[in-house]
C-alpha positions in Angstrom: 11.5 27.9 5.0 11.8 27.2 1.5 9.1 24.9 -0.3 8.5 24.1 -3.8 4.3 25.4 -4.0 3.3 23.3 -7.4 0.0 23.6 -9.2 -2.5 21.2 -10.7 -5.0 18.7 -9.1 -4.2 15.8 -6.9 -5.3 13.3 -9.7 -2.0 14.4 -11.1 0.3 13.1 -7.7 -1.8 9.8 -7.4 -1.8 6.2 -9.3 -5.5 6.0 -9.4 -5.5 9.3 -11.0 -8.5 10.7 -9.0 -8.8 13.7 -6.9 -9.6 17.4 -6.7 -7.6 20.4 -6.4 -6.2 21.8 -2.9 -5.8 25.0 -1.1 -2.3 24.7 -1.3 -0.3 21.7 -3.1 3.1 22.2 -2.1 6.7 19.8 -1.7 9.1 19.3 0.4 12.6 18.3 0.2 14.5 17.8 3.6 13.2 16.7 7.0 13.6 20.6 8.7 11.4 21.5 5.9 8.3 18.5 6.4 8.6 19.5 10.0 8.0 23.3 10.3 5.5 23.3 7.8 3.3 20.4 9.7 4.4 22.0 13.0 2.8 25.5 11.6 0.1 24.0 9.9 -1.2 22.3 13.2 -0.5 25.1 15.6 -3.2 27.4 12.6 -5.0 24.4 13.0 -5.6 23.9 9.2 -6.2 20.6 7.3 -3.3 18.4 6.7 -2.5 15.4 4.0 0.7 14.0 3.2 1.7 12.2 0.0 4.4 10.0 -0.3 4.1 8.0 -4.0 0.4 8.8 -3.8 0.0 4.9 -4.4 -2.5 3.9 -1.4 -5.2 6.9 -1.5 -8.0 7.8 -2.9 -8.9 11.7 -2.9 -12.3 13.3 -3.2 -13.4 14.8 -6.2 -14.0 18.3 -4.3 -10.8 20.7 -3.4 -9.2 19.3 -0.4 -9.7 22.1 2.5 -6.1 22.7 3.5 -2.6 21.9 2.5 -1.3 18.8 1.0 2.4 18.3 1.4 4.5 16.0 -1.3 7.3 14.4 0.6 10.6 14.1 -1.3 13.1 13.9 0.8 16.2 11.6 -0.1 18.8 9.5 1.7 20.2 6.1 2.1 22.5 5.5 4.9 24.2 2.0 5.2 25.7 1.2 8.6 26.8 -2.4 8.1 23.8 -4.6 8.0 21.6 -1.8 9.0 20.0 1.0 6.8 18.0 4.2 7.5 15.9 5.4 4.2 14.3 8.6 3.6 10.5 8.7 3.6 10.3 10.5 0.1 12.9 7.4 -1.4 11.3 5.1 -3.7 10.2 1.9 -2.5 11.3 -0.6 -5.3 14.1 1.6 -6.3 15.4 0.9 -2.6 14.7 -2.7 -3.6 17.1 -2.9 -6.3 19.9 -0.8 -4.7 19.8 -3.0 -1.8 20.3 -6.3 -4.3 22.8 -4.5 -5.8 25.1 -4.8 -3.2 24.0 -8.1 -2.1 20.8 -7.3 0.5 18.6 -9.5 -1.2 15.7 -10.6 1.3 13.5 -7.8 0.2 13.1 -8.8 -3.3 9.7 -10.6 -2.6 8.3 -6.9 -2.3 9.5 -5.8 -5.6 7.5 -3.7 -7.5 5.2 -2.7 -5.2 4.9 1.5 -6.4 5.0 3.9 -3.7 7.4 5.8 -1.4 9.7 4.3 1.7 7.3 6.6 4.2 4.3 4.7 3.1 5.4 0.8 3.7 5.4 1.1 7.5 2.0 2.5 7.4 0.8 -0.2 5.8 3.0 -3.3 6.8 3.7 -3.5 3.0 3.8 -7.5 1.7 3.7 -9.8 -1.1 4.6 -13.3 -1.9 4.7 -14.6 1.8 6.5 -11.9 2.9 6.2 -8.5 5.1 8.2 -5.3 5.8 7.8 -5.7 9.6 10.0 -8.5 9.5 13.2 -6.6 8.7 12.6 -3.1 10.7 14.4 -2.0 13.5 12.6 1.4 14.1 11.0 4.1 12.0 11.9 7.9 12.8 8.5 10.4 13.1 7.5 13.4 13.7 4.6 13.4 16.6 2.1 15.8 15.6 0.4 15.4 19.2 3.6 16.0 21.4 5.3 18.1 18.3 8.5 16.1 19.0 10.7 13.7 16.9 10.7 9.9 18.2 12.1 6.4 17.7 9.7 3.8 17.5 10.8 0.2 18.0 9.3 -2.5 16.1 6.9 -3.4 19.1 5.9 0.3 19.2 4.3 0.2 15.3 2.2 -2.4 16.3 2.8 -4.4 12.7 -0.3 -6.7 12.0 -1.0 -8.1 8.6 -1.5 -4.6 6.2 -1.8 -2.7 9.4 0.4 -0.5 12.1 -0.2 2.4 14.5 0.6 4.6 12.0 -2.4 3.5 10.2 -4.7 3.6 13.4 -3.4 7.1 14.0 -3.3 8.5 10.7 -3.6 12.0 12.2 -0.5 11.9 14.7 2.5 10.4 13.4 4.5 11.4 10.2 7.3 9.1 9.2 10.6 10.5 8.2 12.7 7.9 7.6 12.8 3.6 8.4 15.7 1.7 9.5 15.9 -1.6 8.2 17.8 -4.4 9.5 19.0 -7.2 6.8 21.3 -9.8 6.2 23.4 -10.1 3.3 22.3 -13.0 1.3 21.3 -13.5 -2.6 19.5 -16.4 -1.4 15.7 -16.0 -0.7 13.1 -18.4 1.1 10.6 -19.0 -1.4 7.0 -18.8 1.0 4.2 -18.2 -1.6 3.1 -21.1 -3.8 2.6 -19.2 -6.7 5.5 -17.7 -6.7 7.4 -21.2 -6.4 5.1 -22.4 -9.1 7.0 -19.6 -11.6 10.0 -20.5 -10.5 9.6 -24.3 -10.7 10.6 -24.8 -7.2 8.8 -25.7 -4.1 7.2 -23.8 -1.0 10.3 -23.7 1.8 12.8 -24.0 -0.7 15.5 -21.3 -1.6 16.3 -19.1 -4.7 18.7 -16.6 -5.8 17.7 -13.1 -5.0 18.3 -11.7 -8.4 16.0 -14.2 -10.1 13.2 -13.7 -7.5 13.0 -10.4 -8.4 12.7 -10.8 -11.8 10.0 -13.2 -11.6 7.9 -11.0 -9.2 8.3 -8.3 -11.7 7.3 -10.3 -14.1 4.4 -11.9 -12.2 3.3 -8.5 -11.1 3.5 -7.0 -14.4 0.9 -9.8 -15.8 -1.4 -8.4 -13.3 -0.7 -4.7 -14.0 0.4 -4.4 -10.1 3.4 -2.2 -11.3 2.9 1.0 -12.6 3.7 1.0 -16.6 2.5 4.6 -18.5 1.3 2.0 -21.0 -0.8 -0.1 -19.5 -4.0 1.3 -18.2 -4.8 -0.9 -16.0 -2.0 -0.3 -13.6 -4.1 2.8 -13.0 -5.1 1.9 -9.5 -3.9 1.6 -5.9 -3.3 -2.3 -6.2 -5.0 -4.2 -4.1 -8.5 -2.2 -3.4 -9.3 -4.9 -0.2 -7.2 -6.6 1.9 -7.5 -10.6 2.5 -10.2 -10.5 5.2 -9.7 -12.7 8.7 -12.4 -15.3 9.3 -12.7 -18.1 12.1 -12.3 -21.9 10.6 -15.8 -22.2 10.5 -16.6 -18.9 8.2 -14.3 -20.2 5.3 -16.3 -20.5 2.5 -15.6 -24.2 0.6 -13.5 -24.1 -2.2 -12.0 -20.8 -1.4 -8.2 -20.4 -0.5 -7.2 -19.9 2.7 -3.7 -18.7 4.6 -2.0 -19.4 8.0 -1.9 -15.9 10.1 1.6 -15.4 11.4 2.8 -17.6 14.1 2.7 -14.3 16.5 -1.1 -13.7 16.1 -3.4 -14.3 18.7 -5.7 -15.4 16.4 -3.2 -17.7 14.6 -5.2 -20.8 16.0 -9.0 -20.0 15.4 -8.6 -17.7 12.2 -7.4 -17.6 9.1 -7.3 -15.2 5.8 -9.2 -16.0 2.9 -8.7 -14.7 -0.7 -10.9 -11.8 -1.2 -9.8 -12.4 -5.0 -11.5 -15.2 -5.1 -14.8 -13.9 -3.0 -14.9 -11.3 -5.5 -15.2 -13.3 -8.7 -16.9 -16.1 -6.9 -19.6 -13.1 -6.1 -19.8 -12.2 -9.6 -17.5 -9.6 -10.0 -15.6 -10.9 -12.8 -12.1 -8.7 -14.5 -13.0 -6.0 -16.3 -16.3 -5.3 -14.4 -18.0 -2.0 -14.8 -21.0 0.2 -13.6 -22.9 2.0 -16.2 -22.4 2.0 -19.8 -19.4 0.6 -21.9 -17.1 3.5 -21.8 -16.9 3.5 -18.1 -13.5 4.5 -17.1 -13.6 3.0 -13.4 -13.5 -0.9 -13.5 -12.2 -3.9 -12.3 -8.8 -4.7 -13.7 -8.9 -6.8 -16.5 -6.0 -8.6 -15.2 -6.3 -8.5 -11.3 -9.8 -8.7 -9.3 -8.4 -7.0 -6.7 -7.8 -3.9 -8.5 -10.0 -1.0 -9.4 -8.3 0.6 -12.7 -9.1 4.3 -14.1 -8.6 3.8 -17.6 -9.4 7.4 -18.8 -10.9 10.5 -16.8 -13.2 8.6 -14.4 -13.9 10.1 -10.7 -13.6 9.0 -7.4 -17.7 9.4 -6.8 -17.2 6.3 -9.5 -14.5 4.3 -7.6 -16.7 4.8 -4.5 -19.8 3.6 -6.1 -18.0 0.4 -7.8 -16.1 -0.5 -4.6 -19.3 -0.3 -2.4 -20.9 -2.6 -5.1 -18.3 -5.0 -4.9 -18.5 -5.1 -1.3 -22.1 -5.3 -1.1 -21.8 -8.4 -3.3 -19.3 -10.3 -1.5 -21.3 -9.5 1.6 -24.6 -10.8 0.4 -22.7 -14.0 -1.1 -20.5 -14.9 2.2 -21.6 -13.1 5.0 -18.2 -11.6 4.7 -16.9 -7.6 5.1 -14.3 -6.5 2.8 -12.0 -4.0 4.1 -10.4 -1.4 2.3 -6.6 -1.1 1.8 -6.3 2.3 0.3 -6.7 5.9 2.6 -10.1 7.2 1.9 -9.8 11.0 1.9 -12.8 12.9 2.4 -14.9 10.0 0.8 -16.3 6.6 2.1 -18.1 3.7 1.1 -21.8 3.1 1.4 -22.7 1.3 4.5 -23.4 -2.7 4.3 -27.3 -3.7 3.7 -27.7 -6.5 6.1 
């Protein structure tokens, strides 16, 4: 087995720039290398962490007591309007290449950092679009049965920012994702903020190239596109998801959004804006705990992001996130749910 052994700490491989070292840090470039290594580690019962782009994970300051695998597999194979994308491919680079070939439906998801393998885990979404709308199937290695599996969209149990992969984090390892796309440059505008910047109405369509440009610009103004000269972009993106609450529990004036028609709660529940809850609970953009030199703070450009402007630690991230969650709960009785995956660390329990 040929794998590339790496040096350094996990902070060098994650977008939040936190995390300690690891017993072993390696990079794999083929599915077979990945499967063989994971199978061997599982047989020996050794701890394992799989990273793609490292954009949706918070790793503990302490060293990971096992092997960390960075997945760098490559491959984009088009078969008519279907495309199979390897787990290690960069998501936004794929969106750009699909657009160049006339497939513009994914452009509302432009600028989301990370690799293809992570996208079905979170069921990524933005500006009224979710990845699940386009997934035909996901190819995985089932660590429990020791076999390759092809999982249909139904098998994946997609929900808002959730999937069977997230619920069973130690079982499935994504190898590739197959999407069904339509060759079109006309994109429906489903989200009010995007409609506003495009001077259009929700429900109209727009050219996909213009949609991508506007989405990238919107995300950049919020420091939600990774940028080496923008220290506020050193984050996991949104740290909390928009909570789903019953109609009667929606705070007055809080923006709310309909659930997908397929969601069984659609008649009784709605998503509410986590950003609004945070800001109206007294947490302002740029907020931090401790002294003015603290590197861990709420992004100055987006109240949903926790950013590392220097050499901050995971311990500081956890303290700040716990404080934000408690403030929102105290103000509105709503519990915020963490979006990134927490590795060997956890938020404080809420005080009731």
